[in-house]
N, C-alpha and C positions, 0 to 999 in steps of 0.2 A: 270251440271244445277249450277255450283256454279263459274264455268267458265261464262255462261250465265247473271247469275247476277253481276259480277265482271265486266262484260265488261256494263252492263246497268247502274251501278253508275258509274262506270268511264268514260260512254258516257256523262251522266246527268252534272257531275260535269266540263267536257271538255265546254259543253252546255252553263254551267252558266258563268263560266268565258268567253265564246265569245262574251255573251250578256254584260257582265261587260265591255270588253272593249269595247264594239260596241255603249255602251251607257255611254260610262266613261265621255263624257262633259255634260249629265243632271245628273250624279251624283255628279259631281262636283259642280253644279249650287245649288243643293238642299242642299250639305254636311253644307254649315253652317249655313241654318235654322234649320235643323236638330239635331245639336250639341249643337245648343241653346237650343232647345224645350226639350232634354234628360237634359242637363245639369239644365236648371233652372224652366223647369217644371215636368220633370218624376221622377229626383233623389229627389228633395225635399218632392215628396209624400212620401216615406219612412221614413219622421221624422214625420207623421201623426199618428204614436205610440204613441207618446207624450200623444197625447189625453187621453191615457189610463194609464197614468204615472203620482206620482207626481214628476214631475220632478224637478231635483235640480242640477243647474250648478255647477261645482267643478272644479280645476284646471286641472285636466287632461283634460278638454277640452270638446267638444260639442260630440263626437262620446263616449266616457269613460262616461260622464253624460247620455248619452243615453242608454248603456247598465248595469249601476250601478243604476238609479233611482227606488225606487219601483212601482208596479204596483199595479193599482187600480180599474183597470177595466172599468165600467161605473160609478164610482163615480164623474168625472169633468161634466159629460153631466147630471148625475141628479142633482148635485150641480145648474149648471147653469138653470135647466128647473123650480126649487124651487125657485129659487131667484125671489126678488121682480122688479126683472129690466126684467127679461121674457118676460113679459105680455107687459109691456112700448116697448120695442125693437121690439117686433113681431108688435105690432099693429102699428109701426112709418114705420117699413122697408117696410113691407105689403102694405101697407095705402098709402103711397108716391109714390110703385113702382106701383101699381095700377093704380095710378092719372097720372103719369108719362105715363105707357104703353095707357093709353085712350089718352091722349092730344098728345103724340109724335105720334102715327100712326094716328091720324085725321091729325095734323096741319103737317107733313112729306108728306102724300097723298094730300092734297089740296095744298101746295105751288108747289110740284112737277109737279100736273097737269098745275097750272097755268103757271108757267113757259114754261113748255113744251106746251104751247097756244102762249105765246109770238112770235113776228114776227120781233121785232124790237130787232138785237142782241147786241148792245150796250148798249140800257137799260137793255139787260137781260143780262150781264155782269155785269154792275152796282149791279144790283140786289145780282147774286149768289155770288157775291166778298163780299156785305155787310152781308148776311144772312151768310156768312161760315165763316167773320174775327173771331166770338166769339168764335167758337172752338176751335182756336189755342190759348186764351190764357186762361193761367193759373186760375185754383181759386184763388190762390193767392194775383193775381194783381186783377182780378174780385171782391177780398174779400176789396181792398182799395177802388177801385172807387165804391162799395157800400158805404162804412164807408163815404165816402165825399159826400153822397146823405143822409144816416141813423143819422148822428152824432146828437148826442144831442145839444151840441154847437154849433158847425159851420156846421152842415150839410145842404144843399141846400133846402131841403124840409123843416126843422125845421126854417131856415129863412124864407120860405114862408110863416109860417102859424104863426111865431112873428108877420113877417111884416102885416099879415091882422087881427092883434089883438087877435089870441089865444093864447094857450098854447104850448109849444115845446112837444116833445113826445121822451122819452126816448127808442126808438126803442130795443135797446140791453136789454132791461129789461123788454121786453113786448111779453111776449111768441104770444100772438094769432093774431099776426099778421104774425109769421113768415111762420107758414106752405103757405101760398100767396107768400109770398117773395121767399120761396125755388122752387114752385112749378115755379113761372114766371121766375126765374132765371136758373131751369134745362131745361126748354124747351127752353127759349130764346138764350140757348147758344148751343142747339145742332141740332134747327128747319134746320140749313143751312145743315148739316152733313147730317142730317137724310132722307133730302128731297133729296139727290143727287140722291139714287138709284131709285127712282119712276120717278125724270126726264128722267134718261137716258132710264128707258123702256118705257115711254109713246113717247119720242122722238124717240124710235125706232120701231114705229109701223107704216105698212105700209100706207102709204096716203091714197092705194087706198081703204083700209074700209073706214075714214072717207068721201072720194068720191060717196062712194056707199052708205053711209049714207044719204048726203046731195043731192044725186037724189029719195031717198025715202022721200025726206021733213021733215029731222029730223034736229032739231035747235041745238043751242052747247051746252044744257044741255043734248041733248038725246044721241048725240055724245059722250059726257065723258061716261054717262049712260050705253048706250049700245056697245060701241067701246074701250074706255079707261078703264074707270075699271074691264072690264073683263080680259083685257090684264095685268096688275099689279096684279092681284089676287093673282097669283101663288109666286110671291114675296113677297108681303103682307105678305101672310102664313108662309112663311116661314120666314121672317124676326118678327113677331108675334112669332113662336116657339122657336126661339131663346132666344128674349127678356123675354119670360116668365120662360125662363130656369135661369134669371139673377133677379125673384123675391125675394130673398132674398139677394140680394147682393145690395150695393149703393155708392154711388160716397162720398168718403172720404173727397173730398176738400169742396163738395157740404154743406155739414152735421157737417161739424168740422172748415173750414177755412173760409166760409163766415161767419155764427155766429160768430166769433171771440174766438169760444169755449168757449161762455159765461156760465158757470153755473145757469144762470136764465133759459136758454131754454132749457135746459137738455131734457125737457119733451116733447117738440116739435122736438128737432132733434137727440135725442139720436137712432142710428139705430144699426144693428148688425157691422157693420166696424169700428164706431164709437167705440162701447160698446168693442172690443177685443184692439184696442189701449189703451183706458182706465183705462180695466183691467191689460195689460201689464204696463201702466207708472204706474198706483197707487198700483196695489195690487204685482205688478210679479209673477203672478198667468201663468205662462207659459203654464202649461196644459189644464186648462179650456179656456185659450184663441184660445189655437189650438182644442179644443172638439170645442167651438163655430161655428169658421173656417170649420172644419170638417162637420157640421150641414149645411152648408151652401151650401155646393160642394153638399152633398149628397140630399139634398133636390132637390139645381138647377139641378140634372141627373135624380132624378125621375119627374121631372117638364117637363123637355124638352124628355124623354121617354114618356109620359102620353100624354101630347099635339099631339107627333109627331104619336102615336097610333092612336090618335082620325082623326087626319089629314089624317092619313092615309087609314082610313075605309070609311071615307066620301068624301076626294078627294085625289087618292093616287098621282094622278102627281104634286101635293104641296105637299108632304110630304117632311123632310128632308133627310131620308132615311128609 
């Protein structure tokens, strides 16, 4: 019996080694990405234990400090939930993300479908390039461009206002205008990138579907409604699930660099990510900052699992997993 079991184990080992050798090229191709994920994503997850500590960095280095810092349990989380900033951070992060979710979803699908209907290839390339170009510009660069328009003394907009006999507006000390500016800049920067997937999906639809619709007397809008939208619905649902998972995250550059870190605007620009950065730079409270980041990850995971479960019940083919 033992001989048979050892033969089975030995055979499985040889089979595994044979498969490794046979697919060695593929393993080499995925090895750099796998190593990158392990080093920069999976190993740092272990440092989330700092969220449950009163972390004090000492001369012994990070690992020494990690093992010798006092354990405080959920105190960092409780302190954050009870702080005056929690309501503000939660309102801004969720509010902006819901707005971005709706607007990006609508405009990405709209422009993706519009571009898929274009037949002038030269004009299509011009539109695609002009829409995609802002995505590759960093928020640091865009912050300077925006400052050229909004500066109180040299801004283009204020020059136009004063030239018309009006009074210059100090935009960087006027909070109520910034929700509109942030939403506009966020949608404008990402609209080209977000529409690529829908454009590719709509362009890949079999033309025979449109031919059949035209034979039935369908106009352009009816073709889009009955042919294009049903075909892009699965990928749109998939992207919606993924974006819902980031409901507690925000683009740091958009909310910190674009308004030039103005303290006057903190009520309309403070999100979880900027809060973590400010907590680290002002109070050096690593434990609470880590706890805040962990809350973002946990909530994001719950949102993805919950939304995917709902989609799996309603439309199984469109679920993420």
